[in-house]
N, CA, C, O and the ligand as a Tripos MOL2 file, in Angstrom:
@<TRIPOS>MOLECULE
protein
  321   319    81     0     0
PROTEIN
NO_CHARGES

@<TRIPOS>ATOM
      1 N          96.3390   61.2330   59.3670 N.3       1 MET1
      2 CA         96.9820   60.7090   58.1770 C.3       1 MET1
      3 C          97.2130   61.8760   57.2160 C.2       1 MET1
      4 O          96.3090   62.6600   56.9260 O.2       1 MET1
      5 N          98.4350   61.9620   56.7410 N.am      2 ARG2
      6 CA         98.7910   63.0860   55.8820 C.3       2 ARG2
      7 C          99.1400   62.6090   54.4800 C.2       2 ARG2
      8 O          99.7440   61.5530   54.2880 O.2       2 ARG2
      9 N          98.7420   63.4180   53.5120 N.am      3 LYS3
     10 CA         99.1110   63.1440   52.1310 C.3       3 LYS3
     11 C          99.8950   64.3310   51.6090 C.2       3 LYS3
     12 O          99.5630   65.4890   51.8650 O.2       3 LYS3
     13 N         100.9500   64.0070   50.8640 N.am      4 PHE4
     14 CA        101.8090   65.0440   50.3070 C.3       4 PHE4
     15 C         101.8370   64.9160   48.7950 C.2       4 PHE4
     16 O         101.6740   63.8300   48.2380 O.2       4 PHE4
     17 N         102.0480   66.0580   48.1420 N.am      5 SER5
     18 CA        102.1940   66.0350   46.6910 C.3       5 SER5
     19 C         103.6200   65.5860   46.3570 C.2       5 SER5
     20 O         104.4030   65.2830   47.2580 O.2       5 SER5
     21 N         103.9440   65.5430   45.1050 N.am      6 GLY6
     22 CA        105.2590   65.0960   44.6620 C.3       6 GLY6
     23 C         106.4120   65.8920   45.2260 C.2       6 GLY6
     24 O         107.5070   65.3560   45.3990 O.2       6 GLY6
     25 N         106.1870   67.1890   45.5230 N.am      7 GLU7
     26 CA        107.2650   68.0450   46.0600 C.3       7 GLU7
     27 C         107.2280   68.0750   47.5790 C.2       7 GLU7
     28 O         107.7520   69.0080   48.1870 O.2       7 GLU7
     29 N         106.6200   67.0710   48.2040 N.am      8 GLN8
     30 CA        106.4780   66.9900   49.6640 C.3       8 GLN8
     31 C         105.6830   68.1570   50.2280 C.2       8 GLN8
     32 O         105.8840   68.5620   51.3730 O.2       8 GLN8
     33 N         104.7830   68.6910   49.4180 N.am      9 ARG9
     34 CA        103.8880   69.7590   49.8770 C.3       9 ARG9
     35 C         102.6530   69.1040   50.4750 C.2       9 ARG9
     36 O         102.0510   68.2210   49.8630 O.2       9 ARG9
     37 N         102.2780   69.5420   51.6770 N.am     10 LEU10
     38 CA        101.1060   68.9810   52.3480 C.3      10 LEU10
     39 C          99.8560   69.2740   51.5250 C.2      10 LEU10
     40 O          99.5880   70.4290   51.1940 O.2      10 LEU10
     41 N          99.0980   68.2440   51.1960 N.am     11 CYS11
     42 CA         97.8810   68.4720   50.4070 C.3      11 CYS11
     43 C          96.6220   67.9780   51.1110 C.2      11 CYS11
     44 O          95.5280   68.4040   50.7400 O.2      11 CYS11
     45 N          96.7230   67.0920   52.1160 N.am     12 ALA12
     46 CA         95.5260   66.6360   52.8250 C.3      12 ALA12
     47 C          95.9060   66.0690   54.1770 C.2      12 ALA12
     48 O          96.9370   65.4130   54.3280 O.2      12 ALA12
     49 N          95.0400   66.3370   55.1750 N.am     13 VAL13
     50 CA         95.1870   65.7420   56.5050 C.3      13 VAL13
     51 C          93.8250   65.1850   56.8900 C.2      13 VAL13
     52 O          92.8210   65.8960   56.8620 O.2      13 VAL13
     53 N          93.8000   63.9150   57.2480 N.am     14 THR14
     54 CA         92.5710   63.2530   57.6740 C.3      14 THR14
     55 C          92.7280   62.8360   59.1250 C.2      14 THR14
     56 O          93.7420   62.2470   59.5000 O.2      14 THR14
     57 N          91.7160   63.1440   59.9500 N.am     15 CYS15
     58 CA         91.7490   62.7230   61.3500 C.3      15 CYS15
     59 C          91.5960   61.2020   61.4100 C.2      15 CYS15
     60 O          90.6370   60.6420   60.8790 O.2      15 CYS15
     61 N          92.5430   60.5540   62.0560 N.am     16 ASN16
     62 CA         92.4770   59.0930   62.1870 C.3      16 ASN16
     63 C          91.3540   58.6590   63.1300 C.2      16 ASN16
     64 O          90.8980   57.5170   63.0690 O.2      16 ASN16
     65 N          90.9050   59.5750   64.0060 N.am     17 GLY17
     66 CA         89.8650   59.2160   64.9550 C.3      17 GLY17
     67 C          88.4710   59.1840   64.3450 C.2      17 GLY17
     68 O          87.7390   58.2120   64.5300 O.2      17 GLY17
     69 N          88.0920   60.2360   63.6180 N.am     18 CYS18
     70 CA         86.7290   60.3480   63.0870 C.3      18 CYS18
     71 C          86.6650   60.3120   61.5720 C.2      18 CYS18
     72 O          85.5840   60.1760   60.9980 O.2      18 CYS18
     73 N          87.8190   60.4330   60.9170 N.am     19 GLY19
     74 CA         87.8400   60.3760   59.4570 C.3      19 GLY19
     75 C          87.5760   61.7010   58.7780 C.2      19 GLY19
     76 O          87.5300   61.7730   57.5490 O.2      19 GLY19
     77 N          87.4010   62.7660   59.5720 N.am     20 ARG20
     78 CA         87.1250   64.0820   58.9810 C.3      20 ARG20
     79 C          88.3730   64.6340   58.2950 C.2      20 ARG20
     80 O          89.4900   64.4660   58.7830 O.2      20 ARG20
     81 N          88.1630   65.3010   57.1490 N.am     21 THR21
     82 CA         89.2580   65.9480   56.4380 C.3      21 THR21
     83 C          89.4770   67.3250   57.0330 C.2      21 THR21
     84 O          88.5510   68.1340   57.0850 O.2      21 THR21
     85 N          90.6830   67.5960   57.4780 N.am     22 LEU22
     86 CA         91.0010   68.8900   58.0720 C.3      22 LEU22
     87 C          91.3220   69.8870   56.9690 C.2      22 LEU22
     88 O          91.6700   69.5160   55.8480 O.2      22 LEU22
     89 N          91.1940   71.1790   57.3240 N.am     23 ARG23
     90 CA         91.3640   72.2410   56.3220 C.3      23 ARG23
     91 C          92.8500   72.4860   56.0320 C.2      23 ARG23
     92 O          93.6180   72.8310   56.9300 O.2      23 ARG23
     93 N          93.2370   72.3070   54.7840 N.am     24 VAL24
     94 CA         94.5920   72.5800   54.3160 C.3      24 VAL24
     95 C          94.4900   73.5580   53.1550 C.2      24 VAL24
     96 O          93.7590   73.3230   52.1930 O.2      24 VAL24
     97 N          95.2370   74.6660   53.2550 N.am     25 GLU25
     98 CA         95.2500   75.6620   52.1910 C.3      25 GLU25
     99 C          96.6870   75.9790   51.8290 C.2      25 GLU25
    100 O          97.5030   76.2790   52.7010 O.2      25 GLU25
    101 N          96.9910   75.9140   50.5590 N.am     26 ASP26
    102 CA         98.3340   76.2290   50.0540 C.3      26 ASP26
    103 C          99.4280   75.4830   50.8140 C.2      26 ASP26
    104 O         100.4890   76.0450   51.0880 O.2      26 ASP26
    105 N          99.1780   74.2410   51.1470 N.am     27 GLY27
    106 CA        100.1740   73.4130   51.8080 C.3      27 GLY27
    107 C         100.2880   73.6260   53.3050 C.2      27 GLY27
    108 O         101.1770   73.0730   53.9520 O.2      27 GLY27
    109 N          99.3730   74.4420   53.8630 N.am     28 VAL28
    110 CA         99.4280   74.7600   55.2950 C.3      28 VAL28
    111 C          98.1650   74.2380   55.9770 C.2      28 VAL28
    112 O          97.0540   74.5000   55.5140 O.2      28 VAL28
    113 N          98.3330   73.5050   57.0700 N.am     29 LEU29
    114 CA         97.2120   73.0310   57.8640 C.3      29 LEU29
    115 C          96.6190   74.2170   58.6120 C.2      29 LEU29
    116 O          97.3240   74.8960   59.3580 O.2      29 LEU29
    117 N          95.3160   74.4730   58.4150 N.am     30 LYS30
    118 CA         94.6900   75.6940   58.9330 C.3      30 LYS30
    119 C          93.7850   75.4560   60.1340 C.2      30 LYS30
    120 O          92.9100   76.2750   60.4140 O.2      30 LYS30
    121 N          93.9760   74.3540   60.8450 N.am     31 GLU31
    122 CA         93.2360   74.1500   62.0900 C.3      31 GLU31
    123 C          94.0690   73.3030   63.0340 C.2      31 GLU31
    124 O          95.0630   72.6960   62.6340 O.2      31 GLU31
    125 N          93.6510   73.2710   64.2900 N.am     32 GLY32
    126 CA         94.3970   72.5360   65.2940 C.3      32 GLY32
    127 C          94.4020   71.0470   65.0290 C.2      32 GLY32
    128 O          93.4080   70.4750   64.5820 O.2      32 GLY32
    129 N          95.5330   70.4280   65.3100 N.am     33 CYS33
    130 CA         95.6960   69.0010   65.0320 C.3      33 CYS33
    131 C          96.7640   68.4370   65.9570 C.2      33 CYS33
    132 O          97.7930   69.0690   66.1960 O.2      33 CYS33
    133 N          96.5100   67.2450   66.4710 N.am     34 PHE34
    134 CA         97.5270   66.5340   67.2430 C.3      34 PHE34
    135 C          98.1760   65.5350   66.3010 C.2      34 PHE34
    136 O          97.5020   64.6540   65.7680 O.2      34 PHE34
    137 N          99.4900   65.6670   66.0920 N.am     35 ALA35
    138 CA        100.2140   64.7780   65.1900 C.3      35 ALA35
    139 C         101.1520   63.8980   65.9990 C.2      35 ALA35
    140 O         101.9500   64.4050   66.7880 O.2      35 ALA35
    141 N         101.0670   62.5920   65.8140 N.am     36 ALA36
    142 CA        101.9330   61.6510   66.5120 C.3      36 ALA36
    143 C         102.7650   60.8770   65.5050 C.2      36 ALA36
    144 O         102.2890   60.5020   64.4330 O.2      36 ALA36
    145 N         104.0060   60.6480   65.8710 N.am     37 ASP37
    146 CA        104.9070   59.8460   65.0430 C.3      37 ASP37
    147 C         105.8560   59.1340   66.0030 C.2      37 ASP37
    148 O         106.8060   59.7320   66.5090 O.2      37 ASP37
    149 N         105.5940   57.8700   66.2450 N.am     38 GLN38
    150 CA        106.3410   57.1360   67.2680 C.3      38 GLN38
    151 C         107.0050   55.8920   66.6920 C.2      38 GLN38
    152 O         106.3450   55.0340   66.1050 O.2      38 GLN38
    153 N         108.3020   55.8110   66.8660 N.am     39 LEU39
    154 CA        109.0380   54.6000   66.5070 C.3      39 LEU39
    155 C         109.2690   53.8180   67.7940 C.2      39 LEU39
    156 O         109.9310   54.3050   68.7110 O.2      39 LEU39
    157 N         108.7210   52.5990   67.8630 N.am     40 PHE40
    158 CA        108.8630   51.7730   69.0560 C.3      40 PHE40
    159 C         110.1880   51.0250   68.9900 C.2      40 PHE40
    160 O         110.5730   50.4860   67.9520 O.2      40 PHE40
    161 N         110.8670   51.0090   70.1190 N.am     41 GLY41
    162 CA        112.2140   50.4710   70.1720 C.3      41 GLY41
    163 C         112.3090   49.0700   70.7420 C.2      41 GLY41
    164 O         111.3150   48.3570   70.8840 O.2      41 GLY41
    165 N         113.5150   48.7080   71.0580 N.am     42 TYR42
    166 CA        113.8800   47.3480   71.4290 C.3      42 TYR42
    167 C         113.0650   46.7830   72.5860 C.2      42 TYR42
    168 O         112.6930   45.6100   72.5480 O.2      42 TYR42
    169 N         112.7770   47.5710   73.6030 N.am     43 PHE43
    170 CA        112.0980   47.0550   74.7980 C.3      43 PHE43
    171 C         110.5740   47.0530   74.6640 C.2      43 PHE43
    172 O         109.8640   46.7410   75.6200 O.2      43 PHE43
    173 N         110.0920   47.3910   73.5120 N.am     44 SER44
    174 CA        108.6520   47.3990   73.2660 C.3      44 SER44
    175 C         108.2180   46.0890   72.6010 C.2      44 SER44
    176 O         108.9940   45.4540   71.8860 O.2      44 SER44
    177 N         106.9630   45.6970   72.8500 N.am     45 SER45
    178 CA        106.4140   44.5340   72.1410 C.3      45 SER45
    179 C         106.1590   44.8660   70.6730 C.2      45 SER45
    180 O         105.8810   43.9780   69.8670 O.2      45 SER45
    181 N         106.2570   46.1600   70.3320 N.am     46 MET46
    182 CA        106.0670   46.5940   68.9400 C.3      46 MET46
    183 C         107.4050   47.0150   68.3370 C.2      46 MET46
    184 O         107.4490   47.8790   67.4610 O.2      46 MET46
    185 N         108.4740   46.4160   68.7950 N.am     47 ASP47
    186 CA        109.8360   46.7510   68.3670 C.3      47 ASP47
    187 C         109.9290   46.8810   66.8440 C.2      47 ASP47
    188 O         109.5560   45.9750   66.0980 O.2      47 ASP47
    189 N         110.4320   48.0240   66.4150 N.am     48 GLY48
    190 CA        110.6460   48.2460   64.9950 C.3      48 GLY48
    191 C         109.4380   48.8150   64.2570 C.2      48 GLY48
    192 O         109.5400   49.1340   63.0730 O.2      48 GLY48
    193 N         108.2960   48.9490   64.9350 N.am     49 GLU49
    194 CA        107.1130   49.5120   64.2820 C.3      49 GLU49
    195 C         107.0890   51.0220   64.4710 C.2      49 GLU49
    196 O         107.3900   51.5360   65.5490 O.2      49 GLU49
    197 N         106.7270   51.7160   63.4060 N.am     50 ARG50
    198 CA        106.5660   53.1700   63.4790 C.3      50 ARG50
    199 C         105.0830   53.4810   63.3080 C.2      50 ARG50
    200 O         104.4800   53.1020   62.3040 O.2      50 ARG50
    201 N         104.5000   54.1630   64.2760 N.am     51 HIS51
    202 CA        103.0850   54.5160   64.2290 C.3      51 HIS51
    203 C         102.9510   56.0210   64.0290 C.2      51 HIS51
    204 O         103.5880   56.8020   64.7360 O.2      51 HIS51
    205 N         102.1320   56.4260   63.0780 N.am     52 SER52
    206 CA        101.8720   57.8370   62.8120 C.3      52 SER52
    207 C         100.3730   58.0430   62.6980 C.2      52 SER52
    208 O          99.6780   57.2550   62.0570 O.2      52 SER52
    209 N          99.8750   59.1040   63.3210 N.am     53 PHE53
    210 CA         98.4690   59.4440   63.1610 C.3      53 PHE53
    211 C          98.2350   60.9060   63.4940 C.2      53 PHE53
    212 O          99.0490   61.5620   64.1450 O.2      53 PHE53
    213 N          97.0990   61.3910   63.0260 N.am     54 ASP54
    214 CA         96.6740   62.7670   63.2920 C.3      54 ASP54
    215 C          95.2880   62.7280   63.9150 C.2      54 ASP54
    216 O          94.4570   61.9010   63.5390 O.2      54 ASP54
    217 N          95.0360   63.6170   64.8630 N.am     55 LEU55
    218 CA         93.7190   63.7290   65.4790 C.3      55 LEU55
    219 C          93.2510   65.1790   65.4090 C.2      55 LEU55
    220 O          94.0160   66.1020   65.6890 O.2      55 LEU55
    221 N          91.9810   65.3700   65.0300 N.am     56 CYS56
    222 CA         91.3990   66.7140   65.0910 C.3      56 CYS56
    223 C          91.2680   67.0910   66.5780 C.2      56 CYS56
    224 O          91.4300   66.2460   67.4580 O.2      56 CYS56
    225 N          90.9780   68.3450   66.8340 N.am     57 GLU57
    226 CA         90.9100   68.7840   68.2350 C.3      57 GLU57
    227 C          89.7990   68.0740   69.0140 C.2      57 GLU57
    228 O          89.9780   67.7600   70.1910 O.2      57 GLU57
    229 N          88.6480   67.8150   68.3660 N.am     58 ASP58
    230 CA         87.5620   67.1160   69.0610 C.3      58 ASP58
    231 C          87.9930   65.7190   69.4820 C.2      58 ASP58
    232 O          87.7400   65.3090   70.6140 O.2      58 ASP58
    233 N          88.6350   64.9890   68.5900 N.am     59 CYS59
    234 CA         89.0880   63.6290   68.9060 C.3      59 CYS59
    235 C          90.2100   63.6600   69.9480 C.2      59 CYS59
    236 O          90.2860   62.7900   70.8150 O.2      59 CYS59
    237 N          91.0670   64.6590   69.8520 N.am     60 TYR60
    238 CA         92.1390   64.7730   70.8440 C.3      60 TYR60
    239 C          91.5560   64.9950   72.2380 C.2      60 TYR60
    240 O          91.9960   64.3790   73.2090 O.2      60 TYR60
    241 N          90.5570   65.8880   72.3280 N.am     61 ARG61
    242 CA         89.9320   66.1550   73.6340 C.3      61 ARG61
    243 C          89.2700   64.9000   74.1940 C.2      61 ARG61
    244 O          89.3780   64.6170   75.3870 O.2      61 ARG61
    245 N          88.5840   64.1460   73.3310 N.am     62 LYS62
    246 CA         87.9470   62.8970   73.7810 C.3      62 LYS62
    247 C          89.0090   61.9130   74.2770 C.2      62 LYS62
    248 O          88.8290   61.2670   75.3090 O.2      62 LYS62
    249 N          90.1110   61.8030   73.5400 N.am     63 TRP63
    250 CA         91.1780   60.8710   73.8930 C.3      63 TRP63
    251 C          91.7840   61.2150   75.2500 C.2      63 TRP63
    252 O          91.8850   60.3580   76.1280 O.2      63 TRP63
    253 N          92.1880   62.4840   75.4180 N.am     64 ILE64
    254 CA         92.8600   62.8400   76.6690 C.3      64 ILE64
    255 C          91.8820   62.8640   77.8350 C.2      64 ILE64
    256 O          92.2890   62.7860   78.9940 O.2      64 ILE64
    257 N          90.5850   62.9720   77.5280 N.am     65 GLY65
    258 CA         89.5680   62.9170   78.5690 C.3      65 GLY65
    259 C          89.4850   61.5450   79.2330 C.2      65 GLY65
    260 O          88.9290   61.4180   80.3240 O.2      65 GLY65
    261 N          90.0310   60.5270   78.5880 N.am     66 GLN66
    262 CA         90.0400   59.1660   79.1250 C.3      66 GLN66
    263 C          91.2740   58.8870   79.9740 C.2      66 GLN66
    264 O          91.3420   57.8480   80.6300 O.2      66 GLN66
    265 N          92.2420   59.7850   79.9740 N.am     67 PHE67
    266 CA         93.4860   59.5570   80.7090 C.3      67 PHE67
    267 C          93.2300   59.5190   82.2140 C.2      67 PHE67
    268 O          92.4180   60.2900   82.7250 O.2      67 PHE67
    269 N          93.9130   58.6330   82.9180 N.am     68 ALA68
    270 CA         93.8210   58.5750   84.3740 C.3      68 ALA68
    271 C          94.5160   59.7840   85.0000 C.2      68 ALA68
    272 O          94.0870   60.2830   86.0410 O.2      68 ALA68
    273 N          95.5790   60.2470   84.3670 N.am     69 VAL69
    274 CA         96.3340   61.4190   84.8240 C.3      69 VAL69
    275 C          96.2010   62.4850   83.7410 C.2      69 VAL69
    276 O          96.5420   62.2310   82.5860 O.2      69 VAL69
    277 N          95.7170   63.6570   84.0880 N.am     70 PRO70
    278 CA         95.5210   64.6940   83.0650 C.3      70 PRO70
    279 C          96.8260   65.1050   82.3890 C.2      70 PRO70
    280 O          97.9010   64.9870   82.9770 O.2      70 PRO70
    281 N          96.7260   65.5820   81.1610 N.am     71 VAL71
    282 CA         97.9070   66.0730   80.4630 C.3      71 VAL71
    283 C          98.4180   67.3180   81.1820 C.2      71 VAL71
    284 O          97.6540   68.0210   81.8420 O.2      71 VAL71
    285 N          99.6990   67.5800   81.0510 N.am     72 GLU72
    286 CA        100.2690   68.8050   81.6030 C.3      72 GLU72
    287 C         100.0320   69.9190   80.6010 C.2      72 GLU72
    288 O         100.2630   69.7400   79.4050 O.2      72 GLU72
    289 N          99.5760   71.0550   81.0730 N.am     73 LYS73
    290 CA         99.3070   72.1930   80.2100 C.3      73 LYS73
    291 C         100.1500   73.3720   80.6420 C.2      73 LYS73
    292 O         100.2530   73.6750   81.8310 O.2      73 LYS73
    293 N         100.7520   74.0360   79.6710 N.am     74 LYS74
    294 CA        101.5170   75.2480   79.9270 C.3      74 LYS74
    295 C         101.1000   76.2860   78.9130 C.2      74 LYS74
    296 O         100.8990   75.9720   77.7390 O.2      74 LYS74
    297 N         100.9690   77.5220   79.3600 N.am     75 GLU75
    298 CA        100.6280   78.6000   78.4370 C.3      75 GLU75
    299 C         101.8730   79.0270   77.6800 C.2      75 GLU75
    300 O         102.9550   79.1350   78.2560 O.2      75 GLU75
    301 N         101.7130   79.2700   76.3790 N.am     76 THR76
    302 CA        102.7940   79.7500   75.5650 C.3      76 THR76
    303 C         102.3450   81.0710   74.9390 C.2      76 THR76
    304 O         101.2620   81.1570   74.3590 O.2      76 THR76
    305 N         103.1670   82.0720   75.0580 N.am     77 VAL77
    306 CA        102.7740   83.3800   74.5440 C.3      77 VAL77
    307 C         103.2470   83.6320   73.1300 C.2      77 VAL77
    308 O         102.6320   84.4120   72.4030 O.2      77 VAL77
    309 N         104.3400   82.9810   72.7220 N.am     78 GLU78
    310 CA        104.8390   83.1690   71.3540 C.3      78 GLU78
    311 C         104.4380   81.9690   70.5270 C.2      78 GLU78
    312 O         104.9140   80.8570   70.7530 O.2      78 GLU78
    313 N         103.5570   82.2020   69.5640 N.am     79 LEU79
    314 CA        103.1030   81.1440   68.6730 C.3      79 LEU79
    315 C         103.6120   81.4380   67.2740 C.2      79 LEU79
    316 O         103.6830   82.5900   66.8480 O.2      79 LEU79
    317 N         103.9590   80.3890   66.5800 N.am     80 LEU80
    318 CA        104.4030   80.5790   65.1860 C.3      80 LEU80
    319 C         103.2300   80.4710   64.2570 C.2      80 LEU80
    320 O         103.3900   80.5990   63.0430 O.2      80 LEU80
    321 ZN         88.5540   63.6360   64.5930 Zn       81 ZN81
@<TRIPOS>BOND
     1     1     2 1
     2     2     3 1
     3     3     4 2
     4     3     5 am
     5     5     6 1
     6     6     7 1
     7     7     8 2
     8     7     9 am
     9     9    10 1
    10    10    11 1
    11    11    12 2
    12    11    13 am
    13    13    14 1
    14    14    15 1
    15    15    16 2
    16    15    17 am
    17    17    18 1
    18    18    19 1
    19    19    20 2
    20    19    21 am
    21    21    22 1
    22    22    23 1
    23    23    24 2
    24    23    25 am
    25    25    26 1
    26    26    27 1
    27    27    28 2
    28    27    29 am
    29    29    30 1
    30    30    31 1
    31    31    32 2
    32    31    33 am
    33    33    34 1
    34    34    35 1
    35    35    36 2
    36    35    37 am
    37    37    38 1
    38    38    39 1
    39    39    40 2
    40    39    41 am
    41    41    42 1
    42    42    43 1
    43    43    44 2
    44    43    45 am
    45    45    46 1
    46    46    47 1
    47    47    48 2
    48    47    49 am
    49    49    50 1
    50    50    51 1
    51    51    52 2
    52    51    53 am
    53    53    54 1
    54    54    55 1
    55    55    56 2
    56    55    57 am
    57    57    58 1
    58    58    59 1
    59    59    60 2
    60    59    61 am
    61    61    62 1
    62    62    63 1
    63    63    64 2
    64    63    65 am
    65    65    66 1
    66    66    67 1
    67    67    68 2
    68    67    69 am
    69    69    70 1
    70    70    71 1
    71    71    72 2
    72    71    73 am
    73    73    74 1
    74    74    75 1
    75    75    76 2
    76    75    77 am
    77    77    78 1
    78    78    79 1
    79    79    80 2
    80    79    81 am
    81    81    82 1
    82    82    83 1
    83    83    84 2
    84    83    85 am
    85    85    86 1
    86    86    87 1
    87    87    88 2
    88    87    89 am
    89    89    90 1
    90    90    91 1
    91    91    92 2
    92    91    93 am
    93    93    94 1
    94    94    95 1
    95    95    96 2
    96    95    97 am
    97    97    98 1
    98    98    99 1
    99    99   100 2
   100    99   101 am
   101   101   102 1
   102   102   103 1
   103   103   104 2
   104   103   105 am
   105   105   106 1
   106   106   107 1
   107   107   108 2
   108   107   109 am
   109   109   110 1
   110   110   111 1
   111   111   112 2
   112   111   113 am
   113   113   114 1
   114   114   115 1
   115   115   116 2
   116   115   117 am
   117   117   118 1
   118   118   119 1
   119   119   120 2
   120   119   121 am
   121   121   122 1
   122   122   123 1
   123   123   124 2
   124   123   125 am
   125   125   126 1
   126   126   127 1
   127   127   128 2
   128   127   129 am
   129   129   130 1
   130   130   131 1
   131   131   132 2
   132   131   133 am
   133   133   134 1
   134   134   135 1
   135   135   136 2
   136   135   137 am
   137   137   138 1
   138   138   139 1
   139   139   140 2
   140   139   141 am
   141   141   142 1
   142   142   143 1
   143   143   144 2
   144   143   145 am
   145   145   146 1
   146   146   147 1
   147   147   148 2
   148   147   149 am
   149   149   150 1
   150   150   151 1
   151   151   152 2
   152   151   153 am
   153   153   154 1
   154   154   155 1
   155   155   156 2
   156   155   157 am
   157   157   158 1
   158   158   159 1
   159   159   160 2
   160   159   161 am
   161   161   162 1
   162   162   163 1
   163   163   164 2
   164   163   165 am
   165   165   166 1
   166   166   167 1
   167   167   168 2
   168   167   169 am
   169   169   170 1
   170   170   171 1
   171   171   172 2
   172   171   173 am
   173   173   174 1
   174   174   175 1
   175   175   176 2
   176   175   177 am
   177   177   178 1
   178   178   179 1
   179   179   180 2
   180   179   181 am
   181   181   182 1
   182   182   183 1
   183   183   184 2
   184   183   185 am
   185   185   186 1
   186   186   187 1
   187   187   188 2
   188   187   189 am
   189   189   190 1
   190   190   191 1
   191   191   192 2
   192   191   193 am
   193   193   194 1
   194   194   195 1
   195   195   196 2
   196   195   197 am
   197   197   198 1
   198   198   199 1
   199   199   200 2
   200   199   201 am
   201   201   202 1
   202   202   203 1
   203   203   204 2
   204   203   205 am
   205   205   206 1
   206   206   207 1
   207   207   208 2
   208   207   209 am
   209   209   210 1
   210   210   211 1
   211   211   212 2
   212   211   213 am
   213   213   214 1
   214   214   215 1
   215   215   216 2
   216   215   217 am
   217   217   218 1
   218   218   219 1
   219   219   220 2
   220   219   221 am
   221   221   222 1
   222   222   223 1
   223   223   224 2
   224   223   225 am
   225   225   226 1
   226   226   227 1
   227   227   228 2
   228   227   229 am
   229   229   230 1
   230   230   231 1
   231   231   232 2
   232   231   233 am
   233   233   234 1
   234   234   235 1
   235   235   236 2
   236   235   237 am
   237   237   238 1
   238   238   239 1
   239   239   240 2
   240   239   241 am
   241   241   242 1
   242   242   243 1
   243   243   244 2
   244   243   245 am
   245   245   246 1
   246   246   247 1
   247   247   248 2
   248   247   249 am
   249   249   250 1
   250   250   251 1
   251   251   252 2
   252   251   253 am
   253   253   254 1
   254   254   255 1
   255   255   256 2
   256   255   257 am
   257   257   258 1
   258   258   259 1
   259   259   260 2
   260   259   261 am
   261   261   262 1
   262   262   263 1
   263   263   264 2
   264   263   265 am
   265   265   266 1
   266   266   267 1
   267   267   268 2
   268   267   269 am
   269   269   270 1
   270   270   271 1
   271   271   272 2
   272   271   273 am
   273   273   274 1
   274   274   275 1
   275   275   276 2
   276   275   277 am
   277   277   278 1
   278   278   279 1
   279   279   280 2
   280   279   281 am
   281   281   282 1
   282   282   283 1
   283   283   284 2
   284   283   285 am
   285   285   286 1
   286   286   287 1
   287   287   288 2
   288   287   289 am
   289   289   290 1
   290   290   291 1
   291   291   292 2
   292   291   293 am
   293   293   294 1
   294   294   295 1
   295   295   296 2
   296   295   297 am
   297   297   298 1
   298   298   299 1
   299   299   300 2
   300   299   301 am
   301   301   302 1
   302   302   303 1
   303   303   304 2
   304   303   305 am
   305   305   306 1
   306   306   307 1
   307   307   308 2
   308   307   309 am
   309   309   310 1
   310   310   311 1
   311   311   312 2
   312   311   313 am
   313   313   314 1
   314   314   315 1
   315   315   316 2
   316   315   317 am
   317   317   318 1
   318   318   319 1
   319   319   320 2
@<TRIPOS>SUBSTRUCTURE
     1 MET1         2 RESIDUE 1 A MET
     2 ARG2         6 RESIDUE 1 A ARG
     3 LYS3        10 RESIDUE 1 A LYS
     4 PHE4        14 RESIDUE 1 A PHE
     5 SER5        18 RESIDUE 1 A SER
     6 GLY6        22 RESIDUE 1 A GLY
     7 GLU7        26 RESIDUE 1 A GLU
     8 GLN8        30 RESIDUE 1 A GLN
     9 ARG9        34 RESIDUE 1 A ARG
    10 LEU10       38 RESIDUE 1 A LEU
    11 CYS11       42 RESIDUE 1 A CYS
    12 ALA12       46 RESIDUE 1 A ALA
    13 VAL13       50 RESIDUE 1 A VAL
    14 THR14       54 RESIDUE 1 A THR
    15 CYS15       58 RESIDUE 1 A CYS
    16 ASN16       62 RESIDUE 1 A ASN
    17 GLY17       66 RESIDUE 1 A GLY
    18 CYS18       70 RESIDUE 1 A CYS
    19 GLY19       74 RESIDUE 1 A GLY
    20 ARG20       78 RESIDUE 1 A ARG
    21 THR21       82 RESIDUE 1 A THR
    22 LEU22       86 RESIDUE 1 A LEU
    23 ARG23       90 RESIDUE 1 A ARG
    24 VAL24       94 RESIDUE 1 A VAL
    25 GLU25       98 RESIDUE 1 A GLU
    26 ASP26      102 RESIDUE 1 A ASP
    27 GLY27      106 RESIDUE 1 A GLY
    28 VAL28      110 RESIDUE 1 A VAL
    29 LEU29      114 RESIDUE 1 A LEU
    30 LYS30      118 RESIDUE 1 A LYS
    31 GLU31      122 RESIDUE 1 A GLU
    32 GLY32      126 RESIDUE 1 A GLY
    33 CYS33      130 RESIDUE 1 A CYS
    34 PHE34      134 RESIDUE 1 A PHE
    35 ALA35      138 RESIDUE 1 A ALA
    36 ALA36      142 RESIDUE 1 A ALA
    37 ASP37      146 RESIDUE 1 A ASP
    38 GLN38      150 RESIDUE 1 A GLN
    39 LEU39      154 RESIDUE 1 A LEU
    40 PHE40      158 RESIDUE 1 A PHE
    41 GLY41      162 RESIDUE 1 A GLY
    42 TYR42      166 RESIDUE 1 A TYR
    43 PHE43      170 RESIDUE 1 A PHE
    44 SER44      174 RESIDUE 1 A SER
    45 SER45      178 RESIDUE 1 A SER
    46 MET46      182 RESIDUE 1 A MET
    47 ASP47      186 RESIDUE 1 A ASP
    48 GLY48      190 RESIDUE 1 A GLY
    49 GLU49      194 RESIDUE 1 A GLU
    50 ARG50      198 RESIDUE 1 A ARG
    51 HIS51      202 RESIDUE 1 A HIS
    52 SER52      206 RESIDUE 1 A SER
    53 PHE53      210 RESIDUE 1 A PHE
    54 ASP54      214 RESIDUE 1 A ASP
    55 LEU55      218 RESIDUE 1 A LEU
    56 CYS56      222 RESIDUE 1 A CYS
    57 GLU57      226 RESIDUE 1 A GLU
    58 ASP58      230 RESIDUE 1 A ASP
    59 CYS59      234 RESIDUE 1 A CYS
    60 TYR60      238 RESIDUE 1 A TYR
    61 ARG61      242 RESIDUE 1 A ARG
    62 LYS62      246 RESIDUE 1 A LYS
    63 TRP63      250 RESIDUE 1 A TRP
    64 ILE64      254 RESIDUE 1 A ILE
    65 GLY65      258 RESIDUE 1 A GLY
    66 GLN66      262 RESIDUE 1 A GLN
    67 PHE67      266 RESIDUE 1 A PHE
    68 ALA68      270 RESIDUE 1 A ALA
    69 VAL69      274 RESIDUE 1 A VAL
    70 PRO70      278 RESIDUE 1 A PRO
    71 VAL71      282 RESIDUE 1 A VAL
    72 GLU72      286 RESIDUE 1 A GLU
    73 LYS73      290 RESIDUE 1 A LYS
    74 LYS74      294 RESIDUE 1 A LYS
    75 GLU75      298 RESIDUE 1 A GLU
    76 THR76      302 RESIDUE 1 A THR
    77 VAL77      306 RESIDUE 1 A VAL
    78 GLU78      310 RESIDUE 1 A GLU
    79 LEU79      314 RESIDUE 1 A LEU
    80 LEU80      318 RESIDUE 1 A LEU
    81 ZN81       321 GROUP 0 **** ****
């Protein structure tokens, strides 16, 4: 869950999984985070609902650890 100031500057990120506040400095998120923003469409039972959440790295690892099929991982050498 993200909170923004009046100028749309990021001021807080809370992990939806554990409730921990992630580190944000000068409008920049300073730790790893999985951010989801999904708009469900016509063929979904949640048609028209938009779901957004953030997970800290610990919660993300726990979540994907439950998957029947592991996530695909690729190494990236250029990071922003
Ligand atoms: Zn968490």
